[in-house]
VMD Tcl script that builds the backbone (N, CA, C; Angstrom):
set m [mol new atoms 525]
animate dup $m
set s [atomselect $m all]
$s set {name element resname resid chain x y z} {
  {N N MET 1 A 35.737 -10.501 -15.688}
  {CA C MET 1 A 36.334 -9.473 -14.849}
  {C C MET 1 A 35.232 -8.485 -14.465}
  {N N SER 2 A 35.309 -7.958 -13.272}
  {CA C SER 2 A 34.241 -7.111 -12.765}
  {C C SER 2 A 34.682 -5.658 -12.629}
  {N N PHE 3 A 33.679 -4.813 -12.390}
  {CA C PHE 3 A 33.930 -3.434 -12.002}
  {C C PHE 3 A 34.329 -3.474 -10.535}
  {N N ALA 4 A 35.311 -2.696 -10.147}
  {CA C ALA 4 A 35.831 -2.795 -8.790}
  {C C ALA 4 A 36.077 -1.418 -8.198}
  {N N ARG 5 A 35.958 -1.355 -6.880}
  {CA C ARG 5 A 36.258 -0.140 -6.124}
  {C C ARG 5 A 36.995 -0.542 -4.859}
  {N N CYS 6 A 38.058 0.198 -4.543}
  {CA C CYS 6 A 38.790 -0.083 -3.314}
  {C C CYS 6 A 39.382 1.203 -2.770}
  {N N THR 7 A 39.801 1.145 -1.546}
  {CA C THR 7 A 40.560 2.232 -0.942}
  {C C THR 7 A 41.846 1.647 -0.400}
  {N N PHE 8 A 42.895 2.457 -0.401}
  {CA C PHE 8 A 44.158 2.015 0.177}
  {C C PHE 8 A 44.927 3.224 0.680}
  {N N GLU 9 A 45.816 2.975 1.594}
  {CA C GLU 9 A 46.597 4.036 2.223}
  {C C GLU 9 A 47.814 4.396 1.370}
  {N N SER 10 A 48.197 5.662 1.481}
  {CA C SER 10 A 49.423 6.157 0.867}
  {C C SER 10 A 50.057 7.118 1.864}
  {N N PRO 11 A 51.286 7.539 1.627}
  {CA C PRO 11 A 51.907 8.525 2.515}
  {C C PRO 11 A 51.147 9.857 2.536}
  {N N LEU 12 A 50.263 10.072 1.560}
  {CA C LEU 12 A 49.509 11.316 1.462}
  {C C LEU 12 A 48.063 11.172 1.911}
  {N N GLY 13 A 47.725 10.023 2.456}
  {CA C GLY 13 A 46.350 9.777 2.883}
  {C C GLY 13 A 45.701 8.702 2.043}
  {N N GLU 14 A 44.471 8.414 2.393}
  {CA C GLU 14 A 43.739 7.334 1.743}
  {C C GLU 14 A 43.369 7.704 0.304}
  {N N LEU 15 A 43.521 6.729 -0.578}
  {CA C LEU 15 A 43.163 6.882 -1.986}
  {C C LEU 15 A 41.987 5.964 -2.305}
  {N N THR 16 A 41.095 6.438 -3.152}
  {CA C THR 16 A 39.992 5.638 -3.668}
  {C C THR 16 A 40.275 5.347 -5.125}
  {N N ALA 17 A 40.114 4.082 -5.505}
  {CA C ALA 17 A 40.363 3.670 -6.888}
  {C C ALA 17 A 39.170 2.889 -7.412}
  {N N CYS 18 A 38.898 3.054 -8.701}
  {CA C CYS 18 A 37.875 2.264 -9.382}
  {C C CYS 18 A 38.470 1.769 -10.692}
  {N N ALA 19 A 38.019 0.583 -11.084}
  {CA C ALA 19 A 38.481 0.012 -12.348}
  {C C ALA 19 A 37.328 -0.681 -13.054}
  {N N THR 20 A 37.366 -0.604 -14.354}
  {CA C THR 20 A 36.440 -1.335 -15.210}
  {C C THR 20 A 37.178 -2.586 -15.693}
  {N N PRO 21 A 36.514 -3.422 -16.448}
  {CA C PRO 21 A 37.245 -4.546 -17.034}
  {C C PRO 21 A 38.372 -4.106 -17.977}
  {N N LYS 22 A 38.316 -2.856 -18.492}
  {CA C LYS 22 A 39.340 -2.355 -19.414}
  {C C LYS 22 A 40.518 -1.683 -18.722}
  {N N GLY 23 A 40.313 -1.111 -17.533}
  {CA C GLY 23 A 41.411 -0.416 -16.876}
  {C C GLY 23 A 40.964 0.484 -15.747}
  {N N ILE 24 A 41.911 1.234 -15.209}
  {CA C ILE 24 A 41.656 2.145 -14.095}
  {C C ILE 24 A 40.870 3.351 -14.618}
  {N N CYS 25 A 39.769 3.672 -13.943}
  {CA C CYS 25 A 38.967 4.827 -14.359}
  {C C CYS 25 A 38.934 5.921 -13.297}
  {N N LEU 26 A 39.435 5.626 -12.096}
  {CA C LEU 26 A 39.445 6.637 -11.044}
  {C C LEU 26 A 40.552 6.338 -10.054}
  {N N LEU 27 A 41.278 7.379 -9.692}
  {CA C LEU 27 A 42.208 7.334 -8.568}
  {C C LEU 27 A 42.200 8.733 -7.980}
  {N N GLU 28 A 41.631 8.853 -6.791}
  {CA C GLU 28 A 41.487 10.151 -6.145}
  {C C GLU 28 A 41.782 10.037 -4.662}
  {N N PHE 29 A 42.177 11.155 -4.086}
  {CA C PHE 29 A 42.327 11.210 -2.646}
  {C C PHE 29 A 40.940 11.136 -2.029}
  {N N HIS 30 A 40.823 10.338 -0.991}
  {CA C HIS 30 A 39.527 10.046 -0.378}
  {C C HIS 30 A 38.818 11.301 0.120}
  {N N ASP 31 A 39.563 12.353 0.469}
  {CA C ASP 31 A 38.945 13.567 0.992}
  {C C ASP 31 A 38.712 14.637 -0.079}
  {N N ARG 32 A 38.880 14.296 -1.334}
  {CA C ARG 32 A 38.638 15.277 -2.395}
  {C C ARG 32 A 37.148 15.582 -2.476}
  {N N ARG 33 A 36.823 16.862 -2.502}
  {CA C ARG 33 A 35.415 17.267 -2.526}
  {C C ARG 33 A 34.670 16.727 -3.734}
  {N N ALA 34 A 35.320 16.612 -4.865}
  {CA C ALA 34 A 34.660 16.183 -6.095}
  {C C ALA 34 A 34.484 14.665 -6.195}
  {N N LEU 35 A 34.980 13.908 -5.225}
  {CA C LEU 35 A 34.955 12.445 -5.328}
  {C C LEU 35 A 33.540 11.895 -5.516}
  {N N THR 36 A 32.574 12.354 -4.741}
  {CA C THR 36 A 31.202 11.851 -4.863}
  {C C THR 36 A 30.646 12.131 -6.250}
  {N N THR 37 A 30.878 13.334 -6.753}
  {CA C THR 37 A 30.416 13.697 -8.096}
  {C C THR 37 A 31.092 12.838 -9.156}
  {N N GLU 38 A 32.376 12.599 -9.005}
  {CA C GLU 38 A 33.104 11.774 -9.969}
  {C C GLU 38 A 32.583 10.338 -9.966}
  {N N LEU 39 A 32.318 9.793 -8.790}
  {CA C LEU 39 A 31.777 8.422 -8.702}
  {C C LEU 39 A 30.401 8.341 -9.356}
  {N N LYS 40 A 29.550 9.340 -9.128}
  {CA C LYS 40 A 28.221 9.355 -9.753}
  {C C LYS 40 A 28.351 9.405 -11.270}
  {N N PHE 41 A 29.263 10.247 -11.769}
  {CA C PHE 41 A 29.474 10.336 -13.214}
  {C C PHE 41 A 29.889 8.979 -13.780}
  {N N LEU 42 A 30.858 8.341 -13.145}
  {CA C LEU 42 A 31.357 7.062 -13.653}
  {C C LEU 42 A 30.287 5.981 -13.607}
  {N N CYS 43 A 29.501 5.943 -12.542}
  {CA C CYS 43 A 28.412 4.957 -12.464}
  {C C CYS 43 A 27.422 5.178 -13.598}
  {N N GLY 44 A 27.096 6.437 -13.887}
  {CA C GLY 44 A 26.194 6.737 -14.985}
  {C C GLY 44 A 26.811 6.431 -16.342}
  {N N HIS 45 A 28.066 6.822 -16.510}
  {CA C HIS 45 A 28.738 6.600 -17.793}
  {C C HIS 45 A 28.846 5.111 -18.117}
  {N N PHE 46 A 29.240 4.314 -17.141}
  {CA C PHE 46 A 29.424 2.880 -17.371}
  {C C PHE 46 A 28.163 2.074 -17.067}
  {N N ASP 47 A 27.099 2.747 -16.616}
  {CA C ASP 47 A 25.832 2.101 -16.281}
  {C C ASP 47 A 26.051 0.914 -15.342}
  {N N THR 48 A 26.728 1.192 -14.262}
  {CA C THR 48 A 27.043 0.149 -13.292}
  {C C THR 48 A 27.270 0.791 -11.936}
  {N N SER 49 A 27.441 -0.022 -10.951}
  {CA C SER 49 A 27.921 0.463 -9.661}
  {C C SER 49 A 29.281 -0.189 -9.434}
  {N N PHE 50 A 30.102 0.478 -8.678}
  {CA C PHE 50 A 31.424 -0.053 -8.386}
  {C C PHE 50 A 31.377 -0.686 -7.008}
  {N N SER 51 A 31.452 -1.992 -6.981}
  {CA C SER 51 A 31.373 -2.693 -5.703}
  {C C SER 51 A 32.752 -2.770 -5.057}
  {N N SER 52 A 32.729 -2.941 -3.766}
  {CA C SER 52 A 33.988 -3.036 -3.017}
  {C C SER 52 A 34.592 -4.416 -3.208}
  {N N ASN 53 A 35.209 -4.591 -4.324}
  {CA C ASN 53 A 35.922 -5.841 -4.587}
  {C C ASN 53 A 37.161 -5.506 -5.391}
  {N N THR 54 A 37.735 -6.473 -5.979}
  {CA C THR 54 A 38.985 -6.259 -6.687}
  {C C THR 54 A 38.889 -6.829 -8.093}
  {N N ASN 55 A 39.793 -6.434 -8.931}
  {CA C ASN 55 A 40.011 -7.043 -10.233}
  {C C ASN 55 A 41.509 -6.903 -10.519}
  {N N PRO 56 A 42.007 -7.508 -11.566}
  {CA C PRO 56 A 43.461 -7.465 -11.806}
  {C C PRO 56 A 44.028 -6.047 -11.946}
  {N N HIS 57 A 43.233 -5.107 -12.470}
  {CA C HIS 57 A 43.730 -3.739 -12.623}
  {C C HIS 57 A 43.929 -3.069 -11.261}
  {N N VAL 58 A 42.975 -3.288 -10.359}
  {CA C VAL 58 A 43.098 -2.719 -9.014}
  {C C VAL 58 A 44.280 -3.356 -8.282}
  {N N ASP 59 A 44.434 -4.658 -8.433}
  {CA C ASP 59 A 45.573 -5.336 -7.792}
  {C C ASP 59 A 46.900 -4.776 -8.301}
  {N N ALA 60 A 47.003 -4.579 -9.618}
  {CA C ALA 60 A 48.234 -4.031 -10.201}
  {C C ALA 60 A 48.447 -2.585 -9.748}
  {N N LEU 61 A 47.377 -1.815 -9.648}
  {CA C LEU 61 A 47.483 -0.432 -9.177}
  {C C LEU 61 A 48.039 -0.388 -7.762}
  {N N ARG 62 A 47.504 -1.199 -6.887}
  {CA C ARG 62 A 47.999 -1.211 -5.505}
  {C C ARG 62 A 49.495 -1.531 -5.454}
  {N N ALA 63 A 49.913 -2.520 -6.215}
  {CA C ALA 63 A 51.325 -2.909 -6.219}
  {C C ALA 63 A 52.201 -1.795 -6.785}
  {N N GLN 64 A 51.797 -1.212 -7.919}
  {CA C GLN 64 A 52.605 -0.162 -8.535}
  {C C GLN 64 A 52.597 1.116 -7.699}
  {N N ALA 65 A 51.474 1.435 -7.059}
  {CA C ALA 65 A 51.427 2.608 -6.184}
  {C C ALA 65 A 52.376 2.439 -5.001}
  {N N ALA 66 A 52.433 1.244 -4.440}
  {CA C ALA 66 A 53.365 0.997 -3.326}
  {C C ALA 66 A 54.807 1.223 -3.791}
  {N N GLU 67 A 55.147 0.742 -4.985}
  {CA C GLU 67 A 56.489 0.955 -5.530}
  {C C GLU 67 A 56.758 2.442 -5.780}
  {N N TYR 68 A 55.772 3.142 -6.328}
  {CA C TYR 68 A 55.910 4.568 -6.606}
  {C C TYR 68 A 56.175 5.338 -5.314}
  {N N PHE 69 A 55.345 5.125 -4.310}
  {CA C PHE 69 A 55.504 5.865 -3.063}
  {C C PHE 69 A 56.793 5.484 -2.335}
  {N N ALA 70 A 57.314 4.293 -2.582}
  {CA C ALA 70 A 58.593 3.881 -1.989}
  {C C ALA 70 A 59.787 4.432 -2.770}
  {N N GLY 71 A 59.525 5.089 -3.909}
  {CA C GLY 71 A 60.605 5.644 -4.724}
  {C C GLY 71 A 61.230 4.644 -5.671}
  {N N ALA 72 A 60.597 3.490 -5.853}
  {CA C ALA 72 A 61.141 2.435 -6.705}
  {C C ALA 72 A 60.510 2.402 -8.098}
  {N N ARG 73 A 59.537 3.252 -8.362}
  {CA C ARG 73 A 58.861 3.281 -9.669}
  {C C ARG 73 A 58.547 4.727 -9.996}
  {N N ALA 74 A 59.019 5.198 -11.153}
  {CA C ALA 74 A 58.766 6.574 -11.562}
  {C C ALA 74 A 57.555 6.692 -12.489}
  {N N GLU 75 A 57.256 5.658 -13.226}
  {CA C GLU 75 A 56.139 5.677 -14.177}
  {C C GLU 75 A 55.259 4.459 -13.941}
  {N N PHE 76 A 53.999 4.598 -14.288}
  {CA C PHE 76 A 53.041 3.502 -14.129}
  {C C PHE 76 A 52.821 2.798 -15.456}
  {N N ASP 77 A 52.551 1.521 -15.370}
  {CA C ASP 77 A 52.285 0.697 -16.535}
  {C C ASP 77 A 50.930 0.014 -16.314}
  {N N LEU 78 A 49.878 0.805 -16.420}
  {CA C LEU 78 A 48.532 0.317 -16.150}
  {C C LEU 78 A 47.590 0.752 -17.268}
  {N N PRO 79 A 46.658 -0.091 -17.653}
  {CA C PRO 79 A 45.663 0.348 -18.637}
  {C C PRO 79 A 44.697 1.329 -17.973}
  {N N LEU 80 A 44.337 2.363 -18.717}
  {CA C LEU 80 A 43.398 3.361 -18.222}
  {C C LEU 80 A 42.106 3.285 -19.026}
  {N N ASP 81 A 41.004 3.571 -18.368}
  {CA C ASP 81 A 39.694 3.646 -19.015}
  {C C ASP 81 A 39.041 4.926 -18.523}
  {N N ALA 82 A 39.594 6.055 -18.951}
  {CA C ALA 82 A 39.190 7.363 -18.460}
  {C C ALA 82 A 38.272 8.048 -19.472}
  {N N PRO 83 A 36.966 8.045 -19.215}
  {CA C PRO 83 A 36.063 8.696 -20.162}
  {C C PRO 83 A 36.209 10.205 -20.136}
  {N N GLY 84 A 36.142 10.802 -21.304}
  {CA C GLY 84 A 36.239 12.251 -21.419}
  {C C GLY 84 A 35.952 12.680 -22.840}
  {N N THR 85 A 35.881 13.974 -23.042}
  {CA C THR 85 A 35.671 14.520 -24.378}
  {C C THR 85 A 36.958 14.338 -25.188}
  {N N PRO 86 A 36.877 14.463 -26.485}
  {CA C PRO 86 A 38.110 14.376 -27.279}
  {C C PRO 86 A 39.157 15.411 -26.833}
  {N N PHE 87 A 38.729 16.637 -26.478}
  {CA C PHE 87 A 39.667 17.653 -26.017}
  {C C PHE 87 A 40.310 17.233 -24.702}
  {N N GLN 88 A 39.508 16.778 -23.748}
  {CA C GLN 88 A 40.056 16.324 -22.470}
  {C C GLN 88 A 41.074 15.214 -22.683}
  {N N LYS 89 A 40.763 14.278 -23.553}
  {CA C LYS 89 A 41.686 13.163 -23.804}
  {C C LYS 89 A 42.988 13.644 -24.420}
  {N N ARG 90 A 42.937 14.669 -25.271}
  {CA C ARG 90 A 44.176 15.233 -25.828}
  {C C ARG 90 A 45.026 15.837 -24.717}
  {N N VAL 91 A 44.372 16.551 -23.800}
  {CA C VAL 91 A 45.102 17.152 -22.680}
  {C C VAL 91 A 45.688 16.052 -21.805}
  {N N TRP 92 A 44.896 15.043 -21.483}
  {CA C TRP 92 A 45.370 13.959 -20.616}
  {C C TRP 92 A 46.507 13.183 -21.275}
  {N N ASP 93 A 46.419 12.988 -22.590}
  {CA C ASP 93 A 47.523 12.328 -23.300}
  {C C ASP 93 A 48.800 13.168 -23.207}
  {N N ALA 94 A 48.657 14.485 -23.303}
  {CA C ALA 94 A 49.821 15.372 -23.178}
  {C C ALA 94 A 50.394 15.301 -21.764}
  {N N LEU 95 A 49.534 15.201 -20.764}
  {CA C LEU 95 A 50.016 15.058 -19.386}
  {C C LEU 95 A 50.855 13.797 -19.239}
  {N N LEU 96 A 50.442 12.729 -19.883}
  {CA C LEU 96 A 51.172 11.465 -19.799}
  {C C LEU 96 A 52.570 11.563 -20.404}
  {N N ARG 97 A 52.807 12.563 -21.239}
  {CA C ARG 97 A 54.123 12.730 -21.872}
  {C C ARG 97 A 55.073 13.615 -21.057}
  {N N ILE 98 A 54.613 14.181 -19.943}
  {CA C ILE 98 A 55.483 14.997 -19.106}
  {C C ILE 98 A 56.338 14.044 -18.273}
  {N N PRO 99 A 57.635 14.057 -18.431}
  {CA C PRO 99 A 58.483 13.103 -17.709}
  {C C PRO 99 A 58.454 13.316 -16.195}
  {N N CYS 100 A 58.592 12.243 -15.486}
  {CA C CYS 100 A 58.697 12.277 -14.030}
  {C C CYS 100 A 59.870 13.174 -13.642}
  {N N GLY 101 A 59.642 14.030 -12.670}
  {CA C GLY 101 A 60.707 14.918 -12.211}
  {C C GLY 101 A 60.726 16.255 -12.914}
  {N N THR 102 A 59.799 16.471 -13.854}
  {CA C THR 102 A 59.730 17.752 -14.558}
  {C C THR 102 A 58.318 18.313 -14.433}
  {N N THR 103 A 58.201 19.588 -14.747}
  {CA C THR 103 A 56.906 20.258 -14.726}
  {C C THR 103 A 56.738 21.052 -16.006}
  {N N THR 104 A 55.510 21.485 -16.235}
  {CA C THR 104 A 55.203 22.414 -17.312}
  {C C THR 104 A 54.147 23.370 -16.786}
  {N N SER 105 A 53.895 24.414 -17.537}
  {CA C SER 105 A 52.845 25.364 -17.178}
  {C C SER 105 A 51.583 25.024 -17.958}
  {N N TYR 106 A 50.486 25.666 -17.589}
  {CA C TYR 106 A 49.248 25.470 -18.344}
  {C C TYR 106 A 49.435 25.955 -19.778}
  {N N LEU 107 A 50.166 27.054 -19.961}
  {CA C LEU 107 A 50.458 27.529 -21.313}
  {C C LEU 107 A 51.324 26.524 -22.061}
  {N N GLY 108 A 52.321 25.983 -21.390}
  {CA C GLY 108 A 53.161 24.967 -22.022}
  {C C GLY 108 A 52.359 23.746 -22.427}
  {N N LEU 109 A 51.424 23.355 -21.585}
  {CA C LEU 109 A 50.564 22.214 -21.907}
  {C C LEU 109 A 49.675 22.546 -23.098}
  {N N ALA 110 A 49.122 23.765 -23.127}
  {CA C ALA 110 A 48.291 24.192 -24.263}
  {C C ALA 110 A 49.110 24.200 -25.555}
  {N N ARG 111 A 50.341 24.676 -25.472}
  {CA C ARG 111 A 51.202 24.675 -26.665}
  {C C ARG 111 A 51.506 23.251 -27.128}
  {N N SER 112 A 51.649 22.327 -26.165}
  {CA C SER 112 A 51.996 20.945 -26.538}
  {C C SER 112 A 50.878 20.255 -27.313}
  {N N ILE 113 A 49.644 20.755 -27.185}
  {CA C ILE 113 A 48.541 20.181 -27.973}
  {C C ILE 113 A 48.169 21.097 -29.142}
  {N N GLN 114 A 49.077 22.038 -29.448}
  {CA C GLN 114 A 48.919 22.956 -30.583}
  {C C GLN 114 A 47.729 23.892 -30.426}
  {N N GLN 115 A 47.400 24.279 -29.164}
  {CA C GLN 115 A 46.315 25.219 -28.912}
  {C C GLN 115 A 46.740 26.241 -27.859}
  {N N PRO 116 A 47.723 27.089 -28.200}
  {CA C PRO 116 A 48.266 28.017 -27.208}
  {C C PRO 116 A 47.252 29.028 -26.665}
  {N N SER 117 A 46.159 29.260 -27.381}
  {CA C SER 117 A 45.155 30.212 -26.887}
  {C C SER 117 A 44.110 29.536 -25.995}
  {N N ALA 118 A 44.251 28.246 -25.755}
  {CA C ALA 118 A 43.261 27.490 -24.977}
  {C C ALA 118 A 43.735 27.193 -23.562}
  {N N THR 119 A 44.503 28.108 -22.973}
  {CA C THR 119 A 45.078 27.855 -21.660}
  {C C THR 119 A 44.013 27.573 -20.606}
  {N N ARG 120 A 42.937 28.337 -20.592}
  {CA C ARG 120 A 41.879 28.105 -19.596}
  {C C ARG 120 A 41.187 26.773 -19.806}
  {N N ALA 121 A 40.924 26.418 -21.053}
  {CA C ALA 121 A 40.286 25.130 -21.340}
  {C C ALA 121 A 41.213 23.979 -20.957}
  {N N VAL 122 A 42.492 24.153 -21.171}
  {CA C VAL 122 A 43.481 23.146 -20.781}
  {C C VAL 122 A 43.503 23.006 -19.257}
  {N N ALA 123 A 43.471 24.125 -18.558}
  {CA C ALA 123 A 43.456 24.084 -17.093}
  {C C ALA 123 A 42.199 23.373 -16.588}
  {N N ARG 124 A 41.067 23.633 -17.212}
  {CA C ARG 124 A 39.812 22.978 -16.823}
  {C C ARG 124 A 39.892 21.476 -17.076}
  {N N ALA 125 A 40.400 21.077 -18.236}
  {CA C ALA 125 A 40.546 19.648 -18.541}
  {C C ALA 125 A 41.517 18.989 -17.568}
  {N N ASN 126 A 42.577 19.702 -17.235}
  {CA C ASN 126 A 43.546 19.197 -16.269}
  {C C ASN 126 A 42.848 18.926 -14.936}
  {N N GLY 127 A 42.011 19.850 -14.501}
  {CA C GLY 127 A 41.292 19.704 -13.244}
  {C C GLY 127 A 40.210 18.640 -13.271}
  {N N GLN 128 A 39.752 18.270 -14.460}
  {CA C GLN 128 A 38.706 17.256 -14.583}
  {C C GLN 128 A 39.266 15.843 -14.732}
  {N N ASN 129 A 40.552 15.720 -14.629}
  {CA C ASN 129 A 41.203 14.412 -14.642}
  {C C ASN 129 A 40.779 13.642 -13.388}
  {N N ARG 130 A 40.213 12.468 -13.573}
  {CA C ARG 130 A 39.761 11.636 -12.449}
  {C C ARG 130 A 40.780 10.558 -12.073}
  {N N VAL 131 A 41.934 10.560 -12.710}
  {CA C VAL 131 A 42.930 9.523 -12.455}
  {C C VAL 131 A 44.212 10.194 -11.963}
  {N N ALA 132 A 44.127 10.737 -10.751}
  {CA C ALA 132 A 45.254 11.466 -10.170}
  {C C ALA 132 A 46.492 10.579 -10.111}
  {N N ILE 133 A 47.609 11.197 -10.177}
  {CA C ILE 133 A 48.944 10.596 -10.110}
  {C C ILE 133 A 49.245 9.785 -11.374}
  {N N LEU 134 A 48.355 8.879 -11.780}
  {CA C LEU 134 A 48.609 8.082 -12.988}
  {C C LEU 134 A 48.616 8.961 -14.228}
  {N N ILE 135 A 47.622 9.840 -14.357}
  {CA C ILE 135 A 47.652 10.902 -15.358}
  {C C ILE 135 A 48.147 12.112 -14.567}
  {N N PRO 136 A 49.416 12.475 -14.716}
  {CA C PRO 136 A 50.076 13.355 -13.753}
  {C C PRO 136 A 49.732 14.837 -13.873}
  {N N CYS 137 A 48.495 15.164 -13.546}
  {CA C CYS 137 A 48.071 16.570 -13.583}
  {C C CYS 137 A 48.827 17.412 -12.565}
  {N N HIS 138 A 49.413 16.770 -11.564}
  {CA C HIS 138 A 50.189 17.508 -10.565}
  {C C HIS 138 A 51.473 18.104 -11.144}
  {N N ARG 139 A 51.879 17.686 -12.325}
  {CA C ARG 139 A 53.106 18.191 -12.939}
  {C C ARG 139 A 52.912 19.538 -13.644}
  {N N VAL 140 A 51.702 20.089 -13.564}
  {CA C VAL 140 A 51.425 21.386 -14.187}
  {C C VAL 140 A 51.401 22.445 -13.096}
  {N N ILE 141 A 52.215 23.476 -13.289}
  {CA C ILE 141 A 52.328 24.565 -12.314}
  {C C ILE 141 A 52.078 25.890 -13.026}
  {N N GLY 142 A 52.012 26.960 -12.263}
  {CA C GLY 142 A 51.810 28.282 -12.843}
  {C C GLY 142 A 52.989 28.703 -13.696}
  {N N SER 143 A 52.757 29.603 -14.629}
  {CA C SER 143 A 53.825 30.106 -15.504}
  {C C SER 143 A 54.942 30.778 -14.716}
  {N N ASP 144 A 54.592 31.297 -13.526}
  {CA C ASP 144 A 55.601 31.948 -12.693}
  {C C ASP 144 A 56.320 30.968 -11.765}
  {N N GLY 145 A 56.042 29.668 -11.923}
  {CA C GLY 145 A 56.690 28.654 -11.101}
  {C C GLY 145 A 55.967 28.353 -9.803}
  {N N SER 146 A 54.810 28.951 -9.612}
  {CA C SER 146 A 54.075 28.732 -8.365}
  {C C SER 146 A 53.205 27.476 -8.458}
  {N N LEU 147 A 52.931 26.912 -7.297}
  {CA C LEU 147 A 52.008 25.779 -7.216}
  {C C LEU 147 A 50.590 26.326 -7.292}
  {N N THR 148 A 49.829 25.833 -8.240}
  {CA C THR 148 A 48.451 26.287 -8.406}
  {C C THR 148 A 47.565 25.107 -8.713}
  {N N GLY 149 A 46.300 25.272 -8.451}
  {CA C GLY 149 A 45.239 24.387 -8.903}
  {C C GLY 149 A 45.446 22.903 -8.766}
  {N N TYR 150 A 45.223 22.357 -7.583}
  {CA C TYR 150 A 45.271 20.905 -7.432}
  {C C TYR 150 A 44.142 20.482 -6.497}
  {N N GLY 151 A 43.186 19.724 -7.033}
  {CA C GLY 151 A 42.034 19.285 -6.257}
  {C C GLY 151 A 42.400 18.420 -5.072}
  {N N GLY 152 A 43.554 17.785 -5.127}
  {CA C GLY 152 A 44.007 16.937 -4.029}
  {C C GLY 152 A 44.721 17.715 -2.939}
  {N N LYS 153 A 44.765 19.014 -3.043}
  {CA C LYS 153 A 45.373 19.962 -2.096}
  {C C LYS 153 A 46.829 20.218 -2.468}
  {N N LEU 154 A 47.202 21.498 -2.340}
  {CA C LEU 154 A 48.527 21.927 -2.790}
  {C C LEU 154 A 49.671 21.264 -2.034}
  {N N TRP 155 A 49.495 20.947 -0.761}
  {CA C TRP 155 A 50.588 20.310 -0.026}
  {C C TRP 155 A 50.893 18.936 -0.615}
  {N N ARG 156 A 49.860 18.260 -1.114}
  {CA C ARG 156 A 50.093 16.966 -1.763}
  {C C ARG 156 A 50.805 17.150 -3.098}
  {N N LYS 157 A 50.406 18.161 -3.849}
  {CA C LYS 157 A 51.056 18.445 -5.132}
  {C C LYS 157 A 52.543 18.696 -4.902}
  {N N GLN 158 A 52.859 19.506 -3.909}
  {CA C GLN 158 A 54.261 19.780 -3.615}
  {C C GLN 158 A 54.998 18.503 -3.234}
  {N N TRP 159 A 54.391 17.669 -2.401}
  {CA C TRP 159 A 55.020 16.417 -1.997}
  {C C TRP 159 A 55.280 15.540 -3.221}
  {N N LEU 160 A 54.283 15.402 -4.106}
  {CA C LEU 160 A 54.436 14.564 -5.305}
  {C C LEU 160 A 55.562 15.080 -6.195}
  {N N LEU 161 A 55.606 16.396 -6.409}
  {CA C LEU 161 A 56.654 16.965 -7.262}
  {C C LEU 161 A 58.038 16.787 -6.652}
  {N N GLU 162 A 58.156 16.994 -5.361}
  {CA C GLU 162 A 59.456 16.804 -4.703}
  {C C GLU 162 A 59.858 15.326 -4.708}
  {N N HIS 163 A 58.909 14.438 -4.492}
  {CA C HIS 163 A 59.160 12.992 -4.523}
  {C C HIS 163 A 59.669 12.575 -5.905}
  {N N GLU 164 A 58.992 13.048 -6.951}
  {CA C GLU 164 A 59.393 12.695 -8.312}
  {C C GLU 164 A 60.738 13.313 -8.681}
  {N N ALA 165 A 60.994 14.518 -8.210}
  {CA C ALA 165 A 62.295 15.139 -8.480}
  {C C ALA 165 A 63.415 14.311 -7.855}
  {N N ARG 166 A 63.195 13.841 -6.636}
  {CA C ARG 166 A 64.208 12.983 -5.986}
  {C C ARG 166 A 64.433 11.711 -6.810}
  {N N MET 167 A 63.349 11.091 -7.275}
  {CA C MET 167 A 63.491 9.865 -8.075}
  {C C MET 167 A 64.251 10.130 -9.363}
  {N N ALA 168 A 64.037 11.310 -9.949}
  {CA C ALA 168 A 64.686 11.636 -11.218}
  {C C ALA 168 A 66.052 12.281 -11.020}
  {N N GLY 169 A 66.427 12.545 -9.773}
  {CA C GLY 169 A 67.707 13.202 -9.506}
  {C C GLY 169 A 67.713 14.652 -9.927}
  {N N ALA 170 A 66.531 15.281 -9.877}
  {CA C ALA 170 A 66.398 16.679 -10.290}
  {C C ALA 170 A 66.155 17.559 -9.064}
  {N N THR 171 A 66.254 18.851 -9.263}
  {CA C THR 171 A 65.960 19.809 -8.214}
  {C C THR 171 A 64.827 20.695 -8.677}
  {N N LEU 172 A 63.815 20.839 -7.849}
  {CA C LEU 172 A 62.698 21.720 -8.163}
  {C C LEU 172 A 62.721 22.911 -7.235}
  {N N THR 173 A 62.361 24.059 -7.776}
  {CA C THR 173 A 62.171 25.229 -6.946}
  {C C THR 173 A 60.804 25.804 -7.300}
  {N N PHE 174 A 60.157 26.387 -6.322}
  {CA C PHE 174 A 58.846 26.974 -6.534}
  {C C PHE 174 A 58.892 28.453 -6.213}
  {N N ALA 175 A 58.132 29.230 -6.957}
  {CA C ALA 175 A 58.084 30.685 -6.731}
  {C C ALA 175 A 57.339 30.997 -5.449}
}
mol reanalyze $m
mol bondsrecalc $m
mol representation Tube
mol addrep $m
């Protein structure tokens, strides 16, 4: 199995994905400013380049993303290979436990990892997530209910949250 990189369309614009033989390591909106930096980091971390080809993880991602955007899939069942510090991985694991159709605050996320005084560090780790949508960093909002901090742009965050609320039969309101 090879390292793979592809792009595909979504209702929110083009997405770039990368996968290692172990799993998905990147899913970002193609126009995200940090994309070039993230790709350089991953190439250095894995000591490889990501060629424009496919592997089974990328194929499964494309299929599951199509189902998700069509409203037929609320959660993803894909292996991830997301390098990060132990703290970042704790935050990302906590993000994976936020149910579709619900949100939490940065403070709530910090409390969920038993570090309520680490709200800023949690927010930074949330922002350093390179696997958008699959690790649902978009489910974190401000303590006052406002949409804050999303590298993929706030209009996309709002769309994702409203889409997931519809799938879960929930109602979201924003401050």
